[in-house]
All heavy atoms as an XYZ file, in Angstrom:
894
protein
N     101.283     90.902     90.446
C     101.205     92.314     90.144
C     102.314     93.037     90.889
O     102.485     92.844     92.072
C      99.798     92.813     90.614
C      99.555     94.252     90.345
S      97.850     94.674     90.722
C      97.875     96.393     90.435
N     103.016     93.906     90.152
C     104.068     94.700     90.760
C     103.501     96.095     91.032
O     102.833     96.668     90.174
C     105.266     94.775     89.854
C     106.032     93.506     89.753
C     107.422     93.670     89.163
O     107.978     94.774     89.323
O     107.896     92.704     88.585
N     103.807     96.582     92.211
C     103.203     97.870     92.638
C     104.221     99.029     92.489
O     105.396     98.861     92.714
C     102.745     97.782     94.087
C     101.595     96.810     94.267
C     101.826     95.629     94.962
C     100.347     97.049     93.794
C     100.833     94.706     95.127
C      99.323     96.139     93.962
C      99.572     94.960     94.641
N     103.671    100.125     92.055
C     104.448    101.393     91.933
C     104.431    102.123     93.189
O     103.354    102.331     93.755
C     103.835    102.215     90.794
C     104.469    103.516     90.579
O     105.181    104.057     91.423
N     104.214    104.078     89.397
N     105.574    102.542     93.739
C     105.636    103.255     95.010
C     105.025    104.641     94.979
O     104.837    105.234     96.038
C     107.039    103.259     95.518
C     107.575    101.886     95.885
C     108.966    101.956     96.410
O     109.672    102.945     96.279
N     109.478    100.867     96.991
N     104.788    105.175     93.819
C     104.257    106.512     93.639
C     102.754    106.639     93.735
O     102.241    107.780     93.636
C     104.802    107.149     92.358
C     106.300    107.274     92.352
O     106.899    107.503     93.379
N     106.894    107.047     91.164
N     102.065    105.514     93.890
C     100.591    105.557     93.944
C     100.114    104.546     94.938
O     100.743    103.466     95.088
C     100.051    105.196     92.523
C      98.603    105.360     92.340
C      98.188    105.136     90.862
C      96.719    105.464     90.701
N      96.378    105.273     89.280
N      99.066    104.866     95.613
C      98.534    103.932     96.651
C      98.188    102.599     96.083
O      97.686    102.518     94.965
C      97.235    104.514     97.263
O      97.535    105.730     97.938
N      98.483    101.553     96.815
C      98.276    100.199     96.348
C      96.806     99.928     96.014
O      96.462     99.351     95.005
C      98.827     99.118     97.319
C     100.356     99.215     97.388
C      98.356     97.739     96.998
C     101.027     98.363     98.450
N      95.924    100.444     96.877
C      94.483    100.194     96.651
C      94.016    100.817     95.326
O      93.206    100.257     94.614
C      93.629    100.646     97.844
C      93.221    102.051     97.869
C      91.967    102.465     97.347
C      94.078    103.010     98.427
C      91.596    103.805     97.384
C      93.698    104.366     98.464
C      92.461    104.742     97.940
O      92.116    106.018     97.956
N      94.577    101.957     94.973
C      94.233    102.578     93.666
C      94.813    101.818     92.509
O      94.192    101.682     91.452
C      94.763    104.040     93.662
C      94.061    105.040     94.615
C      94.756    106.359     94.564
C      92.602    105.141     94.279
N      96.003    101.250     92.684
C      96.576    100.438     91.623
C      95.760     99.181     91.400
O      95.590     98.755     90.268
C      98.031    100.090     92.003
C      99.027    101.265     91.975
C     100.394    100.926     92.384
O     101.031    100.132     91.686
N     100.819    101.429     93.546
N      95.249     98.589     92.435
C      94.431     97.388     92.365
C      93.122     97.773     91.621
O      92.689     97.107     90.719
C      94.147     96.751     93.735
C      95.449     96.229     94.320
C      93.072     95.685     93.599
C      95.315     95.833     95.791
N      92.520     98.883     92.035
C      91.264     99.361     91.370
C      91.554     99.640     89.907
O      90.740     99.230     89.066
C      90.749    100.619     92.074
N      92.654    100.214     89.574
C      92.978    100.537     88.168
C      93.185     99.182     87.385
O      92.718     99.105     86.248
C      94.288    101.323     88.041
C      94.098    102.778     88.455
O      92.972    103.212     88.639
O      95.165    103.453     88.629
N      93.783     98.192     87.990
C      93.984     96.925     87.338
C      92.666     96.267     87.035
O      92.468     95.721     85.939
C      94.852     96.042     88.263
O      94.917     94.726     87.704
N      91.702     96.303     87.967
C      90.401     95.748     87.735
C      89.673     96.505     86.630
O      89.064     95.906     85.733
C      89.579     95.706     89.024
C      90.218     94.682     90.017
C      88.139     95.326     88.751
C      89.684     94.746     91.447
N      89.823     97.822     86.664
C      89.192     98.655     85.668
C      89.743     98.347     84.220
O      89.017     98.270     83.293
C      89.427    100.166     85.990
O      88.707    100.491     87.144
N      91.029     98.151     84.200
C      91.699     97.823     82.905
C      91.216     96.436     82.383
O      91.033     96.230     81.191
C      93.211     97.815     83.040
C      93.753     99.257     83.148
C      95.235     99.341     83.465
O      95.894     98.268     83.424
O      95.687    100.419     83.756
N      90.969     95.491     83.342
C      90.459     94.186     82.936
C      89.081     94.317     82.370
O      88.665     93.541     81.455
C      90.491     93.243     84.092
C      91.984     92.847     84.488
C      92.022     91.974     85.704
N      91.315     90.707     85.500
C      90.883     89.969     86.446
N      91.030     90.290     87.721
N      90.303     88.813     86.149
N      88.283     95.253     82.900
C      86.918     95.523     82.370
C      87.022     96.142     80.966
O      86.372     95.704     80.049
C      86.140     96.412     83.365
C      85.853     95.627     84.655
C      84.854     96.888     82.682
C      85.286     96.463     85.782
N      87.924     97.123     80.817
C      88.054     97.769     79.495
C      88.520     96.761     78.438
O      88.088     96.832     77.275
C      89.092     98.890     79.563
C      88.583    100.230     80.022
C      89.704    101.308     79.949
C      87.381    100.708     79.218
N      89.421     95.849     78.820
C      89.982     94.902     77.858
C      88.934     93.810     77.489
O      89.141     93.054     76.530
C      91.236     94.221     78.381
O      90.905     93.323     79.402
N      87.825     93.732     78.286
C      86.856     92.659     77.998
C      87.120     91.391     78.761
O      86.357     90.450     78.704
N      88.196     91.382     79.541
C      88.485     90.172     80.342
C      87.406     89.959     81.420
O      87.054     88.854     81.691
C      89.875     90.307     80.982
C      90.334     89.144     81.766
C      91.711     89.362     82.403
O      92.462     90.171     81.988
O      91.948     88.623     83.393
N      86.912     91.095     81.937
C      85.785     91.047     82.878
C      84.598     91.737     82.227
O      84.777     92.830     81.670
C      86.138     91.762     84.150
C      87.145     91.074     85.122
C      87.456     92.042     86.263
C      86.591     89.781     85.641
N      83.462     91.081     82.225
C      82.249     91.624     81.587
C      81.183     91.879     82.634
O      81.220     91.365     83.773
C      81.763     90.646     80.575
C      82.775     90.391     79.409
C      82.200     89.395     78.431
C      83.141     89.077     77.306
N      84.518     89.396     77.396
N      80.203     92.706     82.230
C      79.069     93.047     83.140
C      78.466     91.729     83.638
O      78.256     90.780     82.877
C      78.057     93.824     82.330
C      78.531     95.202     81.988
C      77.462     95.999     81.202
O      76.345     95.470     81.034
O      77.753     97.067     80.765
N      78.238     91.656     84.935
C      77.630     90.499     85.546
C      78.611     89.466     86.023
O      78.228     88.535     86.778
N      79.856     89.547     85.592
C      80.868     88.586     86.002
C      81.123     88.724     87.539
O      81.226     89.850     88.035
C      82.249     88.779     85.285
C      82.232     88.249     83.888
O      81.204     87.671     83.454
O      83.223     88.455     83.218
N      81.293     87.592     88.192
C      81.678     87.627     89.597
C      83.185     87.825     89.650
O      83.929     87.244     88.904
C      81.343     86.288     90.302
C      81.609     86.312     91.783
C      81.145     84.956     92.391
N      81.341     84.982     93.862
C      82.520     84.808     94.486
N      83.601     84.595     93.758
N      82.577     84.885     95.817
N      83.648     88.659     90.586
C      85.048     88.880     90.788
C      85.478     88.241     92.139
O      84.644     87.816     92.883
C      85.452     90.352     90.696
C      84.733     91.183     91.761
C      85.144     90.914     89.315
C      85.114     92.662     91.789
N      86.759     88.163     92.338
C      87.292     87.552     93.542
C      86.754     88.223     94.763
O      86.479     89.417     94.788
C      88.830     87.612     93.560
C      89.572     86.902     92.465
C      91.085     87.202     92.567
C      89.331     85.366     92.552
N      86.627     87.417     95.865
C      86.240     87.997     97.152
C      87.406     88.885     97.641
O      88.538     88.786     97.130
C      85.944     86.867     98.138
O      87.144     86.239     98.547
N      87.126     89.644     98.642
C      88.175     90.546     99.208
C      89.340     89.648     99.715
O      90.505     89.967     99.436
C      87.594     91.348    100.379
C      88.707     92.053    101.174
C      86.579     92.347     99.849
N      89.060     88.568    100.402
C      90.108     87.692    100.915
C      90.868     87.001     99.794
O      92.080     86.922     99.814
C      89.537     86.676    101.916
C      89.076     87.246    103.175
C      88.664     86.094    104.161
N      88.090     86.697    105.334
C      88.748     87.070    106.384
N      90.055     86.985    106.412
N      88.133     87.584    107.438
N      90.166     86.535     98.764
C      90.846     85.904     97.657
C      91.751     86.894     96.930
O      92.864     86.555     96.582
C      89.779     85.372     96.641
C      88.977     84.167     97.159
C      87.809     83.859     96.251
O      87.269     84.765     95.554
O      87.365     82.679     96.300
N      91.266     88.120     96.702
C      92.053     89.128     96.038
C      93.313     89.463     96.854
O      94.443     89.534     96.326
C      91.246     90.369     95.785
C      91.976     91.517     95.037
C      92.365     91.101     93.640
C      91.112     92.788     95.006
N      93.111     89.645     98.180
C      94.235     89.973     99.044
C      95.289     88.865     98.996
O      96.487     89.129     98.919
N      94.827     87.615     99.051
C      95.726     86.486     99.081
C      96.433     86.365     97.702
O      97.632     86.157     97.684
C      94.921     85.212     99.322
O      95.749     84.077     99.232
N      95.729     86.560     96.597
C      96.323     86.425     95.238
C      97.395     87.479     95.042
O      98.411     87.205     94.467
C      95.243     86.561     94.228
C      95.757     86.392     92.786
C      94.680     86.420     91.754
O      93.920     85.447     91.665
O      94.609     87.445     91.025
N      97.162     88.699     95.560
C      98.072     89.794     95.307
C      99.077     89.959     96.434
O     100.037     90.766     96.319
C      97.313     91.105     95.139
C      96.369     91.181     93.931
C      95.649     92.515     93.913
C      97.145     90.961     92.626
N      98.897     89.253     97.538
C      99.836     89.350     98.646
C      99.676     90.695     99.381
O     100.638     91.255     99.883
N      98.404     91.163     99.499
C      98.158     92.431    100.217
C      97.188     92.107    101.360
O      96.470     91.124    101.355
C      97.616     93.561     99.302
C      98.621     93.893     98.164
C      96.250     93.143     98.687
N      97.123     93.039    102.271
C      96.204     92.954    103.377
C      94.750     93.068    102.840
O      94.468     93.819    101.976
C      96.486     94.162    104.344
C      95.699     94.073    105.633
O      94.516     93.980    105.587
N      96.433     94.168    106.722
N      93.887     92.224    103.377
C      92.457     92.229    102.938
C      91.854     93.650    103.040
O      90.979     94.027    102.289
C      91.748     91.259    103.814
C      92.805     90.309    104.207
C      94.067     91.112    104.348
N      92.306     94.438    104.053
C      91.826     95.802    104.173
C      92.173     96.669    102.950
O      91.382     97.520    102.511
C      92.328     96.481    105.455
C      91.798     95.881    106.707
O      90.714     95.351    106.714
N      92.592     95.917    107.765
N      93.311     96.423    102.357
C      93.748     97.125    101.173
C      92.829     96.698    100.029
O      92.361     97.567     99.217
C      95.198     96.827    100.807
O      96.008     97.188    101.938
C      95.644     97.579     99.582
N      92.557     95.401     99.878
C      91.685     94.931     98.872
C      90.269     95.530     99.051
O      89.627     95.902     98.076
C      91.623     93.430     98.854
N      89.815     95.614    100.292
C      88.514     96.148    100.562
C      88.431     97.615    100.175
O      87.407     98.015     99.608
C      88.189     95.994    102.078
C      86.822     96.413    102.428
S      85.674     95.246    101.694
C      84.252     96.279    101.529
N      89.493     98.392    100.378
C      89.465     99.790     99.973
C      89.343     99.888     98.449
O      88.647    100.795     97.946
C      90.767    100.489    100.417
C      90.753    100.787    101.905
C      91.975    101.628    102.299
N      91.867    102.997    101.796
C      92.875    103.859    101.851
N      94.012    103.536    102.329
N      92.734    105.092    101.351
N      89.975     98.992     97.709
C      89.873     98.948     96.271
C      88.435     98.717     95.859
O      87.862     99.414     95.000
C      90.757     97.904     95.687
O      92.078     98.124     95.979
N      87.789     97.752     96.483
C      86.413     97.411     96.182
C      85.438     98.549     96.563
O      84.474     98.805     95.870
C      86.014     96.117     96.865
C      86.503     94.856     96.119
C      87.413     94.931     95.039
C      86.048     93.605     96.473
C      87.861     93.786     94.384
C      86.488     92.447     95.808
C      87.376     92.591     94.762
O      87.798     91.452     94.133
N      85.750     99.200     97.685
C      84.921    100.328     98.106
C      84.975    101.476     97.087
O      83.988    102.074     96.745
C      85.343    100.878     99.465
C      84.970     99.923    100.619
C      85.556    100.310    101.949
O      86.461    101.157    101.998
O      85.100     99.737    102.963
N      86.195    101.723     96.532
C      86.340    102.751     95.529
C      85.568    102.362     94.259
O      84.819    103.180     93.722
C      87.769    103.001     95.179
C      87.980    104.054     94.114
C      89.338    104.203     93.595
C      89.537    105.275     92.576
N      88.394    105.638     91.761
N      85.725    101.153     93.834
C      85.034    100.673     92.620
C      83.543    100.626     92.828
O      82.798    100.994     91.889
C      85.590     99.307     92.223
C      87.031     99.258     91.724
C      87.535     97.817     91.583
C      87.145    100.004     90.433
N      83.097    100.331     93.980
C      81.676    100.316     94.287
C      81.137    101.736     94.259
O      80.095    102.025     93.647
C      81.397     99.658     95.646
O      81.830     98.296     95.617
C      79.886     99.682     95.996
N      81.867    102.673     94.900
C      81.478    104.084     94.909
C      81.436    104.662     93.495
O      80.624    105.550     93.260
N      82.262    104.168     92.622
C      82.319    104.649     91.226
C      81.268    103.975     90.356
O      81.166    104.278     89.162
C      83.695    104.446     90.606
C      84.750    105.340     91.240
O      84.397    106.337     91.955
O      85.982    105.050     91.051
N      80.523    103.021     90.922
C      79.485    102.342     90.139
C      80.029    101.272     89.191
O      79.351    100.891     88.251
N      81.264    100.789     89.439
C      81.883     99.867     88.507
C      81.654     98.400     88.969
O      81.489     97.503     88.127
C      83.402    100.136     88.475
C      83.590    101.507     87.808
C      84.126     99.079     87.682
C      84.972    102.100     87.897
N      81.553     98.192     90.256
C      81.181     96.869     90.792
C      80.120     97.027     91.820
O      79.849     98.152     92.296
C      82.434     96.087     91.398
C      82.948     96.806     92.650
C      83.497     95.887     90.366
C      84.006     96.052     93.446
N      79.489     95.922     92.215
C      78.476     95.966     93.322
C      78.597     94.693     94.072
O      79.086     93.644     93.610
C      77.084     96.171     92.743
C      76.515     95.024     91.908
C      75.769     94.006     92.541
C      76.812     94.906     90.614
C      75.273     92.935     91.766
C      76.337     93.843     89.818
C      75.596     92.865     90.420
N      78.156     94.797     95.347
C      78.191     93.631     96.264
C      76.815     93.074     96.397
O      75.828     93.790     96.704
C      78.710     94.080     97.610
C      78.868     92.922     98.581
O      78.859     91.785     98.205
N      79.068     93.275     99.840
N      76.691     91.776     96.177
C      75.429     91.097     96.402
C      75.653     90.340     97.719
O      76.404     89.327     97.747
C      75.103     90.158     95.259
C      73.646     89.861     95.187
C      73.266     89.273     93.815
O      74.113     88.717     93.117
N      72.029     89.390     93.500
N      75.079     90.858     98.774
C      75.349     90.340    100.121
C      75.242     88.815    100.218
O      74.276     88.238     99.782
C      74.392     90.969    101.097
C      74.732     90.806    102.530
C      73.869     91.694    103.430
N      74.333     91.565    104.776
C      75.057     92.465    105.390
N      75.443     93.536    104.737
N      75.416     92.298    106.651
N      76.297     88.220    100.747
C      76.330     86.792    100.927
C      76.781     86.020     99.699
O      76.981     84.807     99.730
N      76.874     86.695     98.543
C      77.197     86.023     97.306
C      78.579     86.468     96.811
O      79.393     85.673     96.390
C      76.120     86.235     96.214
C      74.821     85.611     96.678
C      76.551     85.569     94.914
C      73.643     85.852     95.771
N      78.807     87.789     96.813
C      80.088     88.310     96.364
C      79.953     89.587     95.595
O      78.928     90.215     95.516
N      81.101     89.968     94.973
C      81.170     91.171     94.152
C      81.041     90.827     92.693
O      81.570     89.793     92.226
C      82.474     91.874     94.424
C      82.534     92.593     95.724
C      82.968     91.946     96.871
C      82.093     93.931     95.843
C      83.032     92.616     98.108
C      82.143     94.571     97.016
C      82.594     93.924     98.211
O      82.614     94.585     99.394
N      80.385     91.722     91.978
C      80.140     91.512     90.562
C      80.387     92.806     89.760
O      80.271     93.915     90.311
C      78.652     91.114     90.293
C      78.319     89.810     90.926
C      77.944     89.708     92.287
C      78.346     88.646     90.191
C      77.616     88.493     92.864
C      78.019     87.445     90.742
C      77.649     87.334     92.110
N      80.706     92.650     88.476
C      80.857     93.789     87.587
C      79.486     94.391     87.289
O      78.576     93.672     86.904
C      81.587     93.453     86.306
C      81.731     94.603     85.344
C      82.961     92.801     86.611
N      79.345     95.681     87.529
C      78.058     96.334     87.375
C      77.682     96.566     85.897
O      78.548     96.596     85.012
C      78.098     97.684     88.087
N      76.408     96.685     85.693
C      75.905     97.057     84.386
C      76.405     98.446     84.036
O      76.325     99.334     84.878
C      74.359     97.005     84.353
C      73.760     97.206     83.002
C      72.270     97.050     82.990
O      71.761     96.174     83.736
O      71.605     97.821     82.256
N      76.906     98.646     82.878
C      77.451     99.926     82.444
C      78.836    100.220     82.944
O      79.347    101.299     82.809
N      79.467     99.166     83.525
C      80.815     99.354     84.121
C      81.838     99.778     83.093
O      82.671    100.674     83.383
C      81.270     98.072     84.840
N      81.784     99.159     81.936
C      82.815     99.508     80.914
C      82.734    100.949     80.536
O      83.762    101.634     80.421
C      82.638     98.589     79.681
C      83.758     98.831     78.701
C      83.720     97.882     77.440
N      84.906     98.009     76.666
C      85.243     99.034     75.916
N      84.499    100.166     75.884
N      86.388     99.048     75.253
N      81.548    101.441     80.305
C      81.409    102.879     79.964
C      81.843    103.750     81.085
O      82.442    104.786     80.880
C      79.968    103.154     79.558
C      79.793    104.547     78.968
C      80.682    104.798     77.760
O      80.745    104.040     76.821
N      81.381    105.920     77.752
N      81.466    103.386     82.339
C      81.887    104.182     83.493
C      83.397    104.240     83.606
O      84.010    105.333     83.886
C      81.295    103.618     84.776
N      84.071    103.107     83.397
C      85.537    103.043     83.464
C      86.127    103.928     82.313
O      87.050    104.722     82.586
C      86.069    101.591     83.363
C      87.570    101.566     83.111
C      85.711    100.860     84.627
N      85.621    103.781     81.105
C      86.088    104.512     79.989
C      85.978    105.997     80.211
O      86.907    106.764     80.008
C      85.341    104.077     78.733
C      85.879    104.495     77.400
C      87.291    104.078     77.153
C      84.973    104.020     76.291
N      84.813    106.442     80.701
C      84.601    107.842     80.997
C      85.591    108.378     82.000
O      86.190    109.413     81.829
C      83.141    108.053     81.426
O      82.252    107.662     80.381
C      82.877    109.528     81.724
N      85.756    107.653     83.140
C      86.630    108.074     84.190
C      88.088    108.088     83.748
O      88.818    109.046     84.016
C      86.474    107.180     85.436
C      87.262    107.718     86.611
C      86.875    109.071     87.072
O      85.691    109.419     87.228
N      87.837    110.000     87.222
N      88.537    107.038     83.074
C      89.919    106.971     82.637
C      90.250    108.053     81.571
O      91.355    108.598     81.597
C      90.264    105.585     82.118
C      90.334    104.553     83.271
S      90.841    102.947     82.675
C      92.445    102.830     83.496
N      89.296    108.297     80.683
C      89.546    109.376     79.718
C      89.679    110.740     80.392
O      90.576    111.526     80.117
C      88.396    109.471     78.717
C      88.420    108.389     77.629
C      87.281    108.581     76.704
N      87.360    107.608     75.612
C      86.418    107.435     74.737
N      85.292    108.097     74.788
N      86.612    106.548     73.765
N      88.809    110.950     81.391
C      88.880    112.235     82.150
C      90.162    112.335     82.893
O      90.845    113.404     82.837
C      87.696    112.267     83.133
C      87.635    113.491     83.967
C      86.391    113.480     84.923
C      86.294    114.720     85.768
N      87.029    114.630     87.022
N      90.595    111.263     83.542
C      91.866    111.261     84.317
C      93.045    111.520     83.353
O      93.945    112.270     83.687
C      92.102    109.951     84.999
C      91.125    109.711     86.164
O      90.403    110.673     86.591
O      91.029    108.546     86.642
N      93.005    110.915     82.169
C      94.058    111.109     81.180
C      94.098    112.554     80.699
O      95.193    113.179     80.648
C      93.926    110.119     80.035
C      94.936    110.316     78.953
C      96.237    109.890     79.091
C      94.621    110.985     77.786
C      97.189    110.044     78.132
C      95.563    111.167     76.780
C      96.863    110.754     76.966
N      92.917    113.029     80.323
C      92.842    114.411     79.748
C      93.244    115.462     80.764
O      93.849    116.454     80.418
C      91.457    114.686     79.195
C      91.035    113.770     78.093
S      92.004    114.051     76.588
C      91.312    115.456     75.927
N      92.936    115.244     82.031
C      93.201    116.274     83.096
C      94.545    116.013     83.732
O      95.137    116.988     84.245
C      92.083    116.237     84.128
C      90.775    116.736     83.577
C      89.628    116.631     84.596
O      89.903    116.137     85.735
O      88.515    117.017     84.258
N      95.057    114.808     83.752
C      96.271    114.474     84.455
C      97.472    114.259     83.621
O      98.435    115.001     83.663
N      97.422    113.237     82.799
C      98.604    112.840     82.008
C      98.810    113.650     80.786
O      99.956    114.067     80.475
C      98.484    111.366     81.640
C      98.428    110.409     82.767
C      98.108    108.990     82.344
O      98.786    108.476     81.467
O      97.190    108.398     82.951
N      97.803    113.962     80.020
C      97.931    114.631     78.720
C      98.619    116.012     78.902
O      99.537    116.326     78.103
C      96.626    114.743     77.998
C      96.726    115.337     76.576
C      97.623    114.468     75.711
C      95.312    115.388     75.975
N      98.192    116.838     79.819
C      98.906    118.142     79.934
C     100.409    118.002     80.188
O     101.197    118.736     79.611
C      98.248    118.814     81.160
C      96.881    118.173     81.181
C      97.082    116.767     80.773
N     100.793    117.001     80.958
C     102.271    116.765     81.175
C     102.948    116.303     79.874
O     104.051    116.720     79.575
C     102.439    115.679     82.268
C     102.068    116.161     83.651
O     102.051    117.429     83.849
O     101.778    115.331     84.518
N     102.268    115.441     79.151
C     102.847    114.945     77.889
C     102.959    116.069     76.915
O     104.030    116.258     76.249
C     101.925    113.813     77.271
C     102.013    112.558     78.170
C     102.336    113.501     75.839
C     100.948    111.524     77.835
N     101.945    116.909     76.815
C     101.972    118.034     75.836
C     103.056    119.045     76.261
O     103.768    119.608     75.399
C     100.598    118.705     75.769
C      99.488    117.903     75.147
C      98.166    118.580     75.250
C      99.838    117.518     73.704
N     103.228    119.299     77.557
C     104.213    120.193     78.000
C     105.609    119.671     77.650
O     106.456    120.407     77.168
C     104.137    120.367     79.520
C     105.160    121.347     80.119
C     105.104    121.438     81.673
N     105.177    120.127     82.308
C     106.362    119.465     82.484
N     107.476    119.968     82.043
N     106.328    118.310     83.132
N     105.886    118.360     77.887
C     107.171    117.794     77.569
C     107.393    117.823     76.036
O     108.533    118.022     75.582
C     107.252    116.368     78.118
C     107.493    116.357     79.620
C     107.830    115.058     80.166
N     108.959    114.364     79.549
C     110.246    114.490     79.943
N     110.550    115.300     80.879
N     111.187    113.811     79.280
N     106.333    117.500     75.297
C     106.491    117.577     73.830
C     106.931    119.013     73.374
O     107.795    119.133     72.499
C     105.209    117.211     73.158
C     104.899    115.697     73.182
S     103.290    115.275     72.489
C     103.563    115.698     70.786
N     106.317    119.978     73.967
C     106.674    121.360     73.614
C     108.106    121.668     73.985
O     108.888    122.232     73.195
C     105.716    122.354     74.284
C     105.921    123.784     73.910
C     104.927    124.668     74.584
C     105.198    126.112     74.127
N     104.255    127.052     74.717
N     108.538    121.249     75.196
C     109.912    121.477     75.612
C     110.933    120.786     74.738
O     111.993    121.283     74.447
C     110.082    121.028     77.082
C     109.455    121.837     78.171
C     109.563    121.165     79.503
C     110.138    123.229     78.251
N     110.556    119.584     74.260
C     111.459    118.799     73.443
C     111.270    119.040     71.941
O     111.878    118.372     71.115
C     111.253    117.299     73.758
C     111.576    116.868     75.168
C     111.124    115.422     75.388
C     113.015    117.020     75.476
N     110.410    120.014     71.641
C     110.117    120.369     70.277
C     109.682    119.215     69.389
O     110.180    119.010     68.314
C     111.334    121.101     69.653
C     111.713    122.358     70.360
C     112.978    123.048     69.899
O     113.553    122.594     68.857
O     113.386    124.056     70.484
N     108.795    118.432     69.949
C     108.201    117.295     69.236
C     106.836    117.708     68.717
O     105.948    118.111     69.503
C     108.055    116.070     70.169
C     109.468    115.660     70.664
C     107.332    114.930     69.492
C     109.434    114.546     71.728
N     106.618    117.559     67.457
C     105.294    117.865     66.899
C     104.478    116.567     66.857
O     105.045    115.474     66.666
C     105.491    118.353     65.369
C     106.154    119.699     65.369
O     105.860    120.580     66.111
N     107.114    119.831     64.385
N     103.160    116.679     67.008
C     102.339    115.454     66.952
C     102.518    114.680     65.666
O     102.454    113.429     65.665
C     100.876    116.052     67.019
C     101.043    117.356     67.717
C     102.401    117.875     67.305
N     102.844    115.366     64.559
C     103.072    114.661     63.304
C     104.306    113.746     63.387
O     104.372    112.718     62.755
C     103.262    115.654     62.144
C     102.101    116.504     61.845
C     101.985    117.753     62.752
O     102.869    118.012     63.609
N     100.970    118.554     62.532
N     105.271    114.087     64.206
C     106.471    113.301     64.417
C     106.122    111.972     65.051
O     106.819    110.987     64.799
C     107.502    114.042     65.293
C     108.036    115.305     64.652
O     108.007    115.388     63.436
O     108.466    116.181     65.447
N     105.126    111.956     65.888
C     104.758    110.733     66.615
C     104.081    109.741     65.672
O     104.273    108.522     65.761
C     103.831    111.069     67.787
C     104.633    111.917     68.789
C     103.215    109.820     68.431
C     103.741    112.484     69.879
N     103.268    110.245     64.747
C     102.466    109.347     63.923
C     103.036    109.068     62.542
O     102.381    108.718     61.590
C     101.044    109.953     63.784
C     100.330    110.075     65.100
C     100.136    111.277     65.690
C      99.870    108.907     65.704
C      99.489    111.385     66.916
C      99.272    109.049     66.982
C      99.074    110.245     67.528
N     104.323    109.219     62.444
C     105.057    108.921     61.174
C     105.148    107.434     60.920
O     105.284    106.631     61.772
C     106.452    109.531     61.141
C     106.402    111.019     60.908
C     107.805    111.536     60.786
C     107.775    113.032     60.566
N     109.088    113.592     60.516
């Protein structure tokens, strides 16, 4: 995974896991890598991986079964979809629409 310097690594990791859930690569109930395994696989500090898992846990996307590991939560796909749509609508879309207006691009031009 290549990291973007404009966004915290732990958020990029959380986004990557969320995208894997949306794509169906990870399904409800699937076990995901341990914090140490994830850190090792991505070449990041385990504390960074732990921050990603804490965010995802707080968002209700994954849960920890003590002594067993982390798993994709029930309803995770819908939770990810809802959050990513909200982030897009409030964050990225206004910027896109502003640039389209500045560049005089009509939505019909995009879907030709």
